[in-house]
N, C-alpha and C positions, 0 to 999 in steps of 0.2 A: 767088528771087522776085522777079521784073520789075514787077510792082506793088508792092513795099513796097522802101524802102529802110531796110538796118538797120544801125545803128553801134553800137558799145560802147567804152566806155573801161574802165580798168586799173581803178576802183573797182566797177565792176559796174552803172555805169548805161547804160541801153540806149536808144536813140533807135530808134522803129518808126516810119518815115513812110509815109503815103500818096505814089505814086512815079506817077500820073496825071494831071499837070497839065495835058495837052492837053484833058482833059474835066472839068476841075475836081476831079480826085479823086473822082469818083463812082463808086462800088463795083458791078463785075459779080460773075460766078458764081465767076471766077479771084481777083479780090480777096477774095470773102469767104473763100476756101478758104485763101487767104495769110496771113490775118488770124488766123484759127481754126488753124493750123498755128503762126503765129509765137507767138501768145500760150501755147499748149499748151507748147511746146518752153522757152520762156523761165519760163514757171511752174513748170517742173520742174528747172529749172536753179540749183541752189544758190550759184553765183557771182554771178546776178543780184540786184540791190537794188532798185532802181528803173529801172520803164520810162518813159519821156518819149514819148506817141502825137503825133505831128504830121505834116506834110504838106507836100511839096515846092510851089514855083509860090505863085501868090497867093491861092489859095482854099484852103479847110482842106478841106473836102468838101461836093460840091453832093446827097451822099445817092445814090439810086439812080440808076444809068446809065440813061437812057431807051432806048437800045437793047434792054438787056437787061428792062427793063421792056415794052417792045414784045414782046419773044419770049416773057415772062411772059403778057402779055393773051391769048396764043393757046394757052396750057396748058390742059389740063382740069384738074377740079378737086384730084384726086391730085396732077399735076406740081405745081400751085400750091402746095399744103399741104408736099408736098417742098423745092420752092425757098424758101418762106418760112420753114421750119424751119431750114435752112442760115443764112438771116440771124439767126436768133434765136441758134442757137450762135455766131455771132460776137459779137453784143452779149454775152452770156452769158460767153463768153470774156475779154474786157474786164472785166467787173463783177465775177467771179468769180475772176480771176487773184490768185494768192496773193501778188502783188508790190504794193506800190503804184504807180498808175498815175497820172501826170499827162497832162492834155491840153493840149498846146501849140497854140492858135488863131490861128493867124496870118493868117486871112481869112475870106471868107465860110461859113456852114454852113447849110444846108439838108436840110429832109428827114431822112431817115436819119442825115444827118451831125450834126446835133443829139442823136441818139440815141446817136451813140458819144461826144460829150460827157459826155453824162448819166451812160454807162456807167462813165466815168474817176471817180477817188475825189478827183482835184484837178483844176480847170480854169481856166485863165487865157487872156485873150483881147486882142489890140489893140483900141484904142478906135474905130477905122473898121470893124472888123469889122461883119457884116451876119446876120440871121438869120430863117429862115422855117419854120415848121411847115406844109410849103407842099403836103400829102398831098390834101387834098380839091379842090385846083385841078384836079387830074387824076382827079377821081371815085374816087378810093381814101381808105383812113383810114391814120392812122399807128400801127397796131395792134401790129406786133411791138416798137416801141422805148416803146411808152406806158406801161410798167412803169419803166423807167428815166426817161424824161422826166417823169413825174408824179412820181416819188419826187423828183426834184431840185427841179421849180418849183410842185409841188401842182397840185391839182384845181382850184382856181379858174382860174389861172394857164392851167392846161390846156383851160379851157373855152373861153377868150379866143383863144388863138393855134391851136389844133387847128381851131375852126370857122371863123375868118375868115381863116388861114391869110395874115396880115398880117407882114409884114417888122417885126422889129424891132430896135433898136440894141444895141450891145456894153453899153450902160452900163443897158438894160434888162435883159438876159440876167443882167447882174451883179446889179440890184434884185430878181428875180425867183428867183434862185438858181442857174441854169445854170453862171454862172461864179463862181469864189471870189474872183478878182482881176481888175481892169484893168490894161492896161499902155499907157501913152503912145504905145511902139513897139515894134517888135521886140527892139531891145537891152534895153530895161526888162524885157520880158517874160523875155527869158532872164536876167538878173538875179534876178529872182523865183524862176523855177526852179533856178538854180542853189542859191539859199537854200532851198528845200524840199528838194532833193536833200541838202545839207549836214545838215539835220535830220535826215531819213529814215535817213541813214547812220552818225546818232548812236544808232540805236534800235535794239532787237533784231529782228532780221528775222524770227524765227517769232513773237515778240509782237505785229509789223504784222500778222502773216498772220493771226493770232488775232482782233486788234483790228477785222479787216474782217468776219470770220465772225462776231462777235458783233454788229456793228452789224447786218448783214444779218438776222439772227437776231431782234433786240430791236424795230427799227423799226415802228412800227405795232402792236405786239403789246398787248393788254391787260395790265396789272400784275395776273398772277393767279398762284396758287401753281406753275403747271406753269412758268410764265415764271422765277419767283425761283429756284425749285429748277434750272432750267437754268443760270442766271446762279451760283448757286453752285457746281455742278458745273463749272464752265469757270475758276473762278478755283482752286479747290481743284486742279484737275488741270494748270493752268500754273505754279501754284506750286513743285511737284515737279519740273518740268524742269531740265536743266543750264543754259539759258540765263536762266532766271530765278532761278537762285542764284550764277550769274556776275555777274547784274545787282546783285543785293542786296549780295553780297559787294563787288563794285566799289564801291558805295555807301559800305558802312562803312567799307570800307579807304580810301576817298578817293583812287580811280584811274580810271581809264576802263574800261569794259569792254572784253572781248576783240574785240568785232564794231565799234566804233568806226572809221570810215575817216575820217582827215581830209582836209580840203579840200585 
């Protein structure tokens, strides 16, 4: 996958990095296909415990490649639906991946790049990064990324940044919830990512997957009988799993569970 750089360590921590620095890691059809394939494969690989989503070069992701956008502007309606569907699959491959995904934002992110960050589970960026939801400047809208971005930053902040397309700082991205943490530089960012990885590697991998599913199932839902019954069913099912039995047994026996990977 020439559009991506993929590296993994012995603990099951995998770096998936956009590798088109010459175009600020803007994504085109090939990049989209490669991201879908990478997250599909890594999500099914039981040896993978954490995925770090990063980028090569000075920019994290400039969103859609302008040459790709120009080609898309010549498509008919059906071809445009198909094209947008692929982008939707890429974002959902990140969002629904059974492994925890950390966005490592070392540079600017615009348009669809903001959507990529919002689709991750955790995100950290360096303080000098800039962000923009710039679609309306091009006469289009951030439609496909909107479910992820609005979930991350809320409708009120989306109204401002979807409509104005103004740039905002990393500190503002942190304030509105796009980033979970800010870092003064790349080294500090990688230290925080290492701390997150250590925390994630101490937790049950199947429990992490189930916790991700739980959040997606419960978020924004009214607390009614159907939702309550769903949560009861989820805890009843997971308590009977081998992982839960190992985790509770290890706690009672004052030992570390079998899944823990030391730093």
